[in-house]
C-alpha positions as CSV (number, residue, x, y, z in Angstrom):
1,X,8.7,-15.4,42.8
2,X,10.4,-15.8,39.4
3,X,13.7,-14.1,39.7
4,X,16.2,-13.8,36.7
5,X,20.0,-12.6,36.4
6,X,19.4,-8.8,35.5
7,X,16.4,-8.4,37.7
8,X,16.2,-5.6,40.3
9,X,15.4,-6.9,44.1
10,X,15.3,-5.6,47.5
11,X,17.1,-7.6,50.1
12,X,16.3,-8.0,53.8
13,X,19.6,-7.0,55.5
14,X,18.1,-7.1,59.1
15,X,18.5,-3.3,58.9
16,X,16.2,-0.7,59.1
17,X,16.1,-0.3,55.2
18,X,16.3,-3.4,52.6
19,X,19.5,-3.0,50.2
20,X,18.8,-3.0,46.2
21,X,20.6,-4.3,43.5
22,X,20.6,-6.4,40.4
23,X,21.2,-9.9,40.2
24,X,24.3,-11.2,38.9
25,X,24.0,-14.8,39.5
26,X,21.6,-17.6,41.1
27,X,23.1,-20.8,42.6
28,X,21.1,-23.7,43.8
29,X,22.0,-26.1,46.7
30,X,21.7,-29.6,45.9
31,X,22.7,-31.0,49.0
32,X,21.7,-29.9,52.7
33,X,25.4,-29.0,53.9
34,X,25.8,-26.4,51.0
35,X,22.3,-23.9,52.0
36,X,23.9,-21.3,49.8
37,X,24.5,-23.3,46.8
38,X,28.3,-22.8,46.4
39,X,28.8,-26.4,45.3
40,X,25.6,-26.5,43.5
41,X,24.7,-25.4,39.8
42,X,24.5,-21.6,38.5
43,X,21.2,-20.9,36.7
44,X,19.9,-17.9,34.7
45,X,16.6,-17.9,36.3
46,X,14.5,-19.6,39.2
47,X,11.2,-19.9,40.7
48,X,11.5,-19.8,44.2
49,X,8.3,-21.7,44.7
50,X,10.7,-24.8,44.0
51,X,11.7,-24.5,47.7
52,X,15.6,-25.0,46.5
53,X,18.2,-23.6,48.9
54,X,20.5,-21.2,47.4
55,X,21.3,-17.8,47.0
56,X,21.7,-14.9,44.7
57,X,24.8,-12.7,43.9
58,X,23.9,-8.8,43.5
59,X,25.2,-5.3,42.7
60,X,24.3,-2.3,44.0
61,X,23.8,0.9,42.3
62,X,27.0,2.2,43.7
63,X,28.9,-0.7,42.4
64,X,29.2,-2.8,45.4
65,X,28.7,-6.8,45.4
66,X,26.8,-8.9,48.0
67,X,25.2,-12.1,48.1
68,X,22.0,-13.1,49.8
69,X,19.9,-16.3,50.5
70,X,16.5,-16.7,48.5
71,X,14.4,-15.8,51.7
72,X,16.2,-12.7,52.0
73,X,14.6,-11.3,48.9
74,X,11.6,-8.8,49.9
75,X,10.3,-8.0,46.6
76,X,11.2,-7.4,43.1
77,X,11.5,-3.8,42.0
């Protein structure tokens, strides 16, 4: 799945309903010890089929900021 900053996504939060938000940043992990990509690079778009580890930052419609690993992205909205 190709994700880009500005895309709206549904995130699996392991609760009953997914949380929705707009991607604000995308971080790629470049070493195994950095699964969220905090020490890696930030990109504007990323194809999750590349299978890098990393995370996104996203903002909900109510203005709350969260982050999620790539594998928590359920779908594009």
